[in-house]
C-alpha positions in Angstrom: -0.3 0.1 0.5 1.4 3.5 -1.0 0.7 6.9 0.9 -0.7 9.8 -1.2 0.8 13.1 -1.4 -1.4 14.5 2.0 -0.2 11.8 3.5 3.2 12.3 3.3 3.3 15.7 3.9 1.6 15.4 7.3 4.0 13.4 8.1 6.0 15.6 7.3 4.6 18.3 9.3 4.7 16.0 12.1 8.5 15.9 12.1 8.8 19.6 11.9 6.3 20.3 14.7 8.3 17.4 16.6 11.8 18.7 16.1 10.4 22.4 17.1 8.8 21.3 19.9 12.1 19.5 20.9 13.7 23.3 20.6 10.8 25.7 22.3 8.4 23.1 24.1 6.2 26.5 24.8 6.2 28.1 21.4 3.0 29.7 21.3 2.7 29.9 17.2 4.1 26.0 17.1 1.3 25.2 19.7 -1.3 27.3 17.8 -0.9 25.3 14.6 -0.8 22.2 15.8 -4.2 23.2 17.9 -5.6 24.4 14.5 -4.8 21.3 12.3 -6.7 19.0 14.6 -9.5 21.6 14.3 -9.3 22.3 10.7 -10.3 26.2 11.0 -10.7 28.7 8.3 -7.2 30.6 8.2 -9.1 33.8 9.2 -11.1 31.9 12.2 -7.2 30.8 12.9 -5.3 33.8 12.8 -8.3 35.4 15.0 -8.0 32.7 17.6 -4.3 33.5 17.1 -4.5 36.8 17.6 -6.7 36.9 20.4 -4.7 35.0 22.8 -1.7 36.3 21.7 -3.0 40.2 21.6 0.2 41.9 20.0 -0.3 45.2 17.5 2.2 42.7 15.1 -0.9 40.2 15.1 -3.4 42.7 14.8 -1.5 44.2 11.6 -1.1 40.8 10.2 -5.1 40.0 10.7 -6.0 42.8 9.2 -3.8 42.2 6.5 -5.9 38.6 6.2 -9.2 40.8 6.2 -7.9 42.9 3.5 -7.1 40.3 1.6 -10.3 39.2 1.8 -12.2 42.2 1.0 -13.6 42.7 4.2 -12.2 46.2 4.9 -14.2 47.6 7.8 -12.8 44.4 9.2 -9.7 45.3 8.6 -10.1 48.8 9.6 -11.7 47.7 12.7 -8.3 45.2 13.8 -6.0 48.0 12.8 -7.9 50.3 15.5 -7.2 47.2 18.2 -3.5 47.6 17.3 -3.0 51.2 17.3 -4.6 51.0 21.0 -1.4 48.6 21.6 0.7 50.8 19.7 -0.5 54.8 19.4 2.6 55.2 17.0 2.3 51.9 14.9 2.3 53.5 11.4 1.6 50.5 9.4 -1.5 50.0 11.1 -2.8 53.6 10.0 -1.1 52.4 6.2 -3.8 49.2 6.1 -6.9 52.1 7.8 -5.8 54.5 4.6 -5.9 51.6 2.0 -9.0 49.9 3.7 -10.6 53.3 3.3 -9.6 53.4 0.2 -11.2 50.3 -1.5 -14.3 51.6 0.0 -13.9 54.2 -1.7 -14.0 56.5 1.5 -10.7 58.9 0.1 -11.5 61.7 3.5 -10.8 59.2 5.7 -8.2 57.7 4.2 -6.5 60.8 3.3 -7.0 61.5 7.4 -5.3 58.0 7.5 -2.4 57.8 6.0 -1.6 61.5 6.6 -1.1 60.0 10.6 0.7 57.0 9.3 3.1 59.8 7.9 3.8 61.7 10.4 5.3 58.6 12.0 7.1 57.6 9.1 7.6 59.3 6.6 9.7 57.1 4.6 7.2 54.6 3.9 6.6 54.9 0.2 3.5 52.0 -0.1 1.5 55.2 2.2 2.3 58.0 0.1 1.4 55.7 -2.8 -1.4 54.8 -1.0 -2.3 58.8 -0.1 -1.2 59.6 -3.9 -4.0 57.4 -4.3 -6.6 59.0 -2.1 -6.2 62.5 -3.7 -6.6 61.3 -6.9 -9.7 59.3 -6.8 -11.4 62.6 -4.4 -10.9 65.2 -6.8 -12.5 62.7 -10.0 
């Protein structure tokens, strides 16, 4: 009897997890992925759970990107505000808010968010591009 490619991937993944736990037995990300492998949750559900259990600005920012990429712009904005509560000077979160507002066609709000981001990090080219987009679209 031969193993299919999914069985092989499962075996390899288990080996990687076991080796990781030998070096870092309490690694939260590894333990988290062990549990989600058992529960078979969606990517959004997994990341929401991870961010809830590990509420850091970075985890909220990662979740905001997942929301954004799935077209969940309001949720993207909301979770960025959670990141900002933890780190008020989080320029990347303001940039993600700007991008989400741009996608919603709410250019005034996008401009405000981008300007906050640029006040914190004036060299961020992505934010500059998002701000230019908002200004151009607003003028149409």
